[in-house]
C-alpha positions in Angstrom: -0.8 25.0 -5.7 0.5 22.4 -3.1 2.2 19.1 -3.9 3.4 16.3 -1.7 5.9 13.6 -2.6 3.1 10.9 -2.6 1.0 13.1 -4.8 3.9 13.7 -7.2 4.7 10.0 -7.3 1.1 9.2 -8.3 1.0 12.1 -10.8 4.2 10.8 -12.5 2.4 7.5 -13.3 -1.3 8.0 -13.4 -3.1 11.3 -13.7 -6.7 9.9 -13.1 -5.4 8.3 -9.9 -3.8 11.6 -9.0 -7.2 13.3 -9.3 -8.8 10.7 -7.0 -5.9 11.0 -4.5 -6.4 14.8 -4.3 -10.1 14.2 -3.7 -9.9 11.3 -1.1 -6.3 10.6 -0.1 -7.4 7.0 -0.1 -6.4 5.2 -3.3 -4.1 2.3 -2.2 -4.6 -1.0 -0.5 -2.6 -1.4 2.7 -0.3 -4.4 2.3 1.6 -6.4 4.9 4.8 -4.8 3.7 3.3 -1.4 4.3 2.3 -2.4 7.8 5.7 -3.8 8.5 7.4 -0.7 7.2 5.2 1.5 9.4 6.0 -0.6 12.4 9.8 -0.4 11.8 9.5 3.4 11.3 7.7 3.8 14.6 10.2 1.7 16.4 13.1 3.7 15.1 11.4 7.0 15.8 10.7 5.9 19.4 14.3 4.9 19.9 15.5 8.3 18.9 12.7 10.1 20.8 13.7 8.3 24.0 17.4 8.5 23.4 17.7 4.7 23.5 19.4 3.7 20.2 19.3 0.0 19.3 21.8 0.2 16.4 25.0 2.0 15.6 23.2 4.1 13.0 20.6 5.3 15.6 23.5 6.2 17.9 25.0 8.3 15.1 21.7 10.0 14.5 21.7 11.1 18.1 25.1 12.6 17.7 24.0 14.7 14.7 21.5 16.7 16.8 19.6 16.7 20.1 16.3 18.1 19.1 14.8 15.4 16.8 11.1 15.6 16.0 9.4 12.6 14.4 6.8 13.0 11.6 7.7 16.6 11.2 5.3 18.4 8.8 6.9 20.9 6.4 5.8 23.3 3.7 8.1 25.3 1.5 7.2 27.8 -1.3 9.3 27.6 -4.4 9.1 28.8 -8.0 9.2 26.6 -11.1 9.7 28.6 -14.3 8.3 31.6 -12.6 5.2 29.8 -11.3 4.6 29.4 -7.5 4.4 26.0 -6.0 4.3 24.8 -2.4 6.1 21.6 -1.4 4.4 19.7 1.5 5.3 16.5 3.4 6.5 14.8 6.5 10.1 14.0 7.5 10.6 10.8 9.5 12.9 12.7 11.7 13.8 16.4 11.7 16.2 18.6 13.6 14.9 22.3 13.6 18.2 23.6 14.9 20.4 21.9 12.3 17.8 21.8 9.5 18.6 18.1 9.0 16.1 15.4 8.0 16.4 11.7 8.3 14.5 9.5 5.8 14.3 5.9 7.0 13.8 3.1 4.5 13.2 -0.6 5.4 13.1 -1.6 1.7 13.7 0.0 -1.6 13.5 3.8 -2.1 13.2 6.4 -4.9 16.1 8.9 -5.1 13.7 11.4 -6.6 11.8 11.5 -3.2 15.1 12.4 -1.4 15.8 15.1 -4.0 12.3 16.5 -3.3 13.1 16.6 0.4 16.5 18.1 -0.2 14.8 21.3 -1.5 13.7 21.8 2.1 16.6 20.4 4.3 19.8 18.5 4.3 18.8 14.9 3.9 20.4 11.8 5.4 19.3 8.4 4.3 19.0 5.6 6.8 18.3 2.2 5.2 18.7 -1.4 6.2 21.1 -2.1 3.3 23.2 1.1 3.3 23.2 2.2 7.0 23.2 5.9 7.6 24.7 8.2 5.0 24.4 11.8 3.8 22.2 11.9 0.6 22.4 15.6 -0.1 22.9 19.0 1.4 19.9 21.3 1.1 19.6 22.5 -2.5 18.2 25.8 -3.9 17.2 24.3 -7.3 15.7 20.9 -8.2 17.4 18.5 -10.6 16.4 18.6 -14.2 14.2 15.5 -13.8 12.5 16.8 -10.7 12.0 20.3 -12.2 10.4 18.8 -15.4 8.0 16.7 -13.3 7.1 19.7 -11.1 6.6 21.8 -14.2 4.2 19.1 -15.5 2.2 19.3 -12.3 1.8 23.1 -12.7 0.9 22.7 -16.4 -1.6 19.8 -15.7 0.2 17.5 -18.1 -1.4 14.1 -18.0 0.7 11.0 -17.4 -1.0 7.6 -17.8 0.9 4.3 -17.8 1.0 1.0 -15.9 3.5 0.9 -13.1 4.2 -0.8 -9.7 1.4 1.4 -8.3 -1.1 -0.7 -10.2 -0.4 -3.6 -7.8 -1.8 -1.7 -4.8 -4.3 0.6 -6.5 -7.9 0.4 -5.4 -9.2 1.2 -8.8 -7.0 -1.2 -10.8 -9.9 -3.7 -11.4 -11.8 -1.0 -13.3 -8.8 0.7 -15.0 -9.2 0.6 -18.8 -5.5 0.9 -19.5 -4.5 -2.0 -17.1 -7.4 -4.2 -18.2 -6.6 -3.6 -21.9 -3.0 -4.6 -21.3 -4.1 -7.7 -19.4 -6.4 -8.6 -22.3 -3.4 -8.3 -24.7 -1.4 -10.7 -22.5 1.1 -8.1 -21.5 3.3 -9.9 -19.0 3.9 -6.9 -16.7 0.2 -6.0 -16.7 -0.9 -9.5 -15.9 1.7 -9.7 -13.0 0.5 -6.4 -11.6 -3.1 -7.4 -11.9 -2.5 -10.7 -10.1 -0.5 -8.9 -7.4 -3.5 -6.5 -6.9 -6.0 -9.4 -6.8 -3.8 -11.3 -4.2 -3.6 -8.2 -2.0 -7.4 -7.8 -2.1 -7.9 -11.4 -1.2 -5.4 -11.2 1.7 -7.1 -8.1 3.0 -10.6 -9.7 2.7 -9.3 -12.8 4.4 -7.9 -10.9 7.3 -11.1 -8.8 7.8 -13.3 -11.9 7.6 -11.2 -13.8 10.0 -11.4 -10.9 12.5 -15.2 -10.6 12.0 -15.8 -14.3 12.2 -14.0 -14.5 15.6 -16.6 -12.2 17.0 -19.3 -14.8 17.6 -21.9 -12.2 18.7 -21.9 -10.9 15.1 -22.6 -14.3 13.5 -26.0 -15.6 12.6 -26.7 -19.2 13.3 -27.8 -20.9 10.1 -28.2 -24.7 10.3 -24.8 -26.4 10.1 -22.9 -23.2 9.6 -22.4 -19.8 11.0 -22.8 -17.0 8.4 -21.7 -13.4 8.2 -21.7 -10.9 5.4 -19.1 -8.1 5.2 -18.5 -5.6 2.3 -20.5 -7.8 -0.1 -18.7 -11.0 0.8 -20.6 -13.8 2.6 -18.4 -16.0 4.8 -19.3 -19.3 6.4 -17.7 -20.8 9.4 -18.4 -24.5 10.1 -19.7 -25.6 13.5 -17.2 -27.7 15.5 -18.8 -31.0 14.6 -18.2 -30.3 10.9 -14.6 -29.0 11.0 -13.2 -32.5 10.1 -15.4 -33.0 7.1 -14.2 -32.5 3.6 -14.6 -28.8 2.8 -15.6 -29.5 -0.8 -18.5 -31.7 0.4 -19.6 -28.9 2.8 -19.6 -26.5 -0.2 -21.7 -28.7 -2.3 -24.1 -29.8 0.5 -24.8 -26.2 1.4 -24.9 -25.0 -2.2 -22.0 -22.6 -1.6 -21.1 -22.4 -5.3 -18.3 -20.0 -6.2 -16.5 -20.5 -2.9 -13.0 -20.2 -1.6 -11.5 -22.8 0.7 -10.4 -20.8 3.7 -8.9 -22.7 6.6 -12.0 -24.4 8.2 -14.2 -21.7 6.8 -15.7 -21.1 3.3 -15.8 -17.7 1.7 -18.8 -17.6 -0.7 -18.3 -15.1 -3.5 -16.4 -14.8 -6.8 -12.8 -16.2 -7.1 -13.6 -19.8 -8.1 -10.0 -19.8 -9.5 -8.8 -20.3 -5.9 -9.8 -24.0 -6.1 -7.6 -26.4 -8.1 -8.8 -27.5 -11.6 -10.5 -30.7 -10.5 -12.4 -28.9 -7.7 -13.5 -26.2 -10.1 -14.8 -28.8 -12.5 -17.0 -30.3 -9.8 -18.3 -26.9 -8.8 -19.1 -26.0 -12.4 -21.0 -29.3 -12.9 -22.9 -28.6 -9.7 -23.7 -25.1 -10.8 -25.2 -26.4 -14.1 -27.5 -28.8 -12.3 
């Protein structure tokens, strides 16, 4: 059996999601923070690859070794309670000659991830807050916490609880555990559900903005341009209507259940995006 850190992190919190991850590898929404983190990772890796450090920490990384490889894929066979298990993953930076790995973090991090990596190599942590520091020399045995978790993987033990992963999970809106907690008024569950909804709306907004900018894909429909994407219908006002009150445009064009969206209107679900008075007007219009 093979396990990566991402898979182990999901397994620790939600076994049903772990099964979906193993089948598709596509279970999380991509947030702005993720995109920013990826960009900072790539910038740091390029600096090291080109030998052009932009910080003191990057200069110190270059002093540690001269054969750095970025996104280095690794596998290692270990045994947990006599059962074989293969660890798999990618180091942000890795020196084959020194068996040293660099894990870069632009935000928070999980020490258990670094412990996972230290079973394969000596691990240095490079973070914005802490700079560059040795996290651990390579270890022959996992910590008790990590060993127990890896043992659960091998035994198929099912974990199922709400966690920060719910905020970016693509299946959260259909998750019985999260929804039951939301119905109970659980503060953490409601916060995670709202974060997830906001992420979905941000992604839909960005996709629709990109699509709407491609005029050749838009269908001329009276006073508005219209395009449908992934079940969402978006409306972009013609120039002569951009100064008109958006709510009036919504009502005149019967775009009930709409979201005010710059000078566009997104027609589908989410009536809560309007303020209370606007919602009342839309609800009255819907009843007519």
